[in-house]
N, C-alpha and C positions, 0 to 999 in steps of 0.2 A: 114724354109723350103719352105712354102708357097710362099713367096716373092721371093725367089730364083728360084722356079719353074716358077712362072709368068714372071719373068725376062728373063729367058732363053728358055722357051718352045716355040716351033714353033706355037702352039695353040694361043698364046698371042703377037706374033711378031708386029701386026698391031694396038695393042691397045695403046693409050696414058695412061700412068701410073703415080699415085701419091703415094708415100711411105710416111705415116704420122705417127709421133709419137706424141701423146698428152700428155704433161709432167704435171703432178699433183703436183710435188715438193716432192713427198713422196717416189719416186723411189730410189732403191738402186744404189750405185755408180757403181757397177758391171753391172748394166742394161744399164747405158749410156756408159760404155766401149764397151759392146757388140754391140750396135747400131752403134758406131764409127767404130768398125771392120767390121760390114756389109758394111759400106761405103768403108772401106780401101780395103778389100779383094774381094768384089764383084762388087765395083763401082755403088752401089746403092745410089742414092741421097735421103736422108731422109728430109722431111720438118717436122722441129720441131715447134710445136704450143703450146701456153698455153692459157686457157680460160681467158677472160676479163669480169669482173663482175661489177655491178652497185648497189648502195643502192637504187636507184630511182625507184619507182614503175613504171612499163610500159616499162622499159628498159630490153631487154633481154640479153641472153648471147652472147658473141662476141668472137673473138680470135685474137691473135697476133702472127707473126711469129719470132721465136727467133734463134740466132745461138748457137753452142755449148757452148761457153764461157758465154752466157747469160741465159742459163738454170737455172730455180730456183730450189734450193735443200733444201729449208726450209719449204716446204708445204705452201707457200704463196697462190699459186692458190687455194689450197684446203680450206684454211681459208677464202678467198674471196668468194668461191663458197658457203659456208656455210652461210656467211653473206648475200649473194645475195638471197639465198632460205628463209631466215627467214624474208625477207621483206613482204613476202606474205602468203600463205596458211600453210607453215611448220613452227614448232616451234621446234628448237633443232637441234642436230647433226644427220647425217644420221645413219639409223640402218635398222633392218629387217622390221620393219613397214614402213619406209620412206626411201627406197634405192635409193635416188637421185643422188648420187655423180658420179657414173659412167656415166650416162647420160649427166650431166652437165658439167663435167671434160673432158669427151672424145666424146661421140657420137655427141653432138650438135656443139662443136667447130670443129671437123672434117668434119662435114656435111656443115658448113658454109664455110669452106675452099674449099671443093669440088665444092659447089654451085658457088663459085666465080671463080675457075679454069675452070669448064666444062660447067656451066649453072645449073640452078636449077634442081635437080634431074636427070640430063642428064648423068649419069654415073651408072656403076654397081659396088657394093661392093662385096670385097673378104672377105669371113669368113674363119678362119682357124679350123673349127671343124676337129676332127679326129675321128677315129673308136670309141674311148671309149664314144664319145658323143651321140653316136645312141643307142637306139632311145629317150633317156630322153630329149636331147636338140634338136635334129633334126631328122626327118624321112625322108625316100625316098619320101614320097608323099609331104612332106613339100619342099624338094628340087625342085621337079617338078614343084610346084606352085611358086617358087620364080624365074623362068625363066626370064631373062631380068632385074631382080632387084638385086639379089644376087647369087654369085657363091661360090661353096665349093670344090675347087681344090683337097685337100687332100683326099675328099672322092669320086669324081668323075673321076679324070684325071689318075688314075693308075688301074692296073689290079684288085687290091683289095684295100679297103680303107686303108689308113694309120693310123697305131695305134702307141702307145708308143714304141713298140719294134722296128719297122721300122724307127721311128724318131730317136731313139737312135743309131741305125745302121748307118744312114745317117750322123749324126753329128759326129760319130767317124772318118769319112772320110773328115771332114772339118778341115781347118787350124786353126779354132778358135771356142771357145764355150762360152755359157753363164754360168759364172763360179759362180752359185748360187745353193745351195742344194735346191731341190723342196720343202722342209718343210718351206723354208724362203720366197719364192715367189719375186715378183718384188717390190711391194709397202711393205714397212716395217711392218707397224702395220695396214694392211687393215682389217677392222671390220669383213669382211666376212670370214677370216680364223677361223679354228677350235681353242678352247682355247689351246690345246695342241701346235699347231704350234705357236701361239702368245707368249705362254711362252717360247718356244725354242728361237724365235727371241729376246725376252727380255733378256734371259740368254746369248745369242751370243752378244748382244750389239746392241742397237738402239739409233738413235738420236731423237725419237719423243715422249718419256714418257712426258717430260715437255709441249710439245705441246698438247698432250691429256689433262693433268691435267689443263691446262690454258682453253681449249675451253669447257670441262666438267663444269668448274666453271662459265664460261661465258654463256653458253646456258642452263645449268641446267638439263643436261641428259647426258647418255653415249651412245656409238655407239655399244658396245659389247653384246654378248649373255647374256640373264637372268639378264640384268641390272648390269653385272659386270662393275666396273670403271677400268680405267687404274691402280689405286692403288691396286685394288683386284688382278689384274694379276701380279703386280710386286711382291705382298706378295706371291702369289702361286709360282712365279719364284724363290723366295729366299728359298723355302722349300727345305729340304735335298731329294736328289732323286737318284735312280739308273739308271736313264735315262728316266723314263716314269712316268707320273702322271695319275691317274685313275680318269676319269669322268663318268657321267652318260652315260650308253651304248646308250641311245636314243638321245644322242646330235646330233642336226641338223647340218650338214656340207654344207653350200652354197659356191660353188666355186666363187672367185672372178674373175675379168677380166682376170687375167693371169693364171687362172686354179688352184690356190691352195688356 
């Protein structure tokens, strides 16, 4: 919704715009189809990039531009990102104590692309926060302080900040949707998902159980909460259930970058 608003609203007509998708290789196929639909129905050109990583000390994260038929779908960028981070101060897979993956897979590659397109830091970033993100993730004072660096159109450009209800209503009027239940999210087994959501993903079917098994063995740790391994989650997912598993009520749920 934010991208479509920026594309069509008079306020942004004189801006040079870049719509960027950073592929980790762990996204669901429905996410890719959704992005293709954005191009087809709205005429938005999406620049697809993947991080480029090196085992050599002193070499930083880079990026490459790819086309739809070149997108990696087996989490190779994620694997190479972990390799890249383990040449330095980190030891193991990303987790709550070392949440490095989003920055290295998305933030840094996107920044380097935009630096090349517009000049170093010579651009404004649009952030899709909505009403539910206030005040935990963003406040009005922080929005004011970010002027000239970041904008938050769903919070500032409407009579009232856009929330999930307004978002759902807007999408009901569009010719396509992201056909993923919100408990699944975009990246299939993002370690920031709650245990309940991860178990639901495993029950529904995921292509990354063996990927996590292989990487846990290689790096000697796990990404998931309370040191659960992927095998622990698979075992929980195999238990008889009436549709809900009970976990500690104090379980912390950190939203991943897709919001789930």
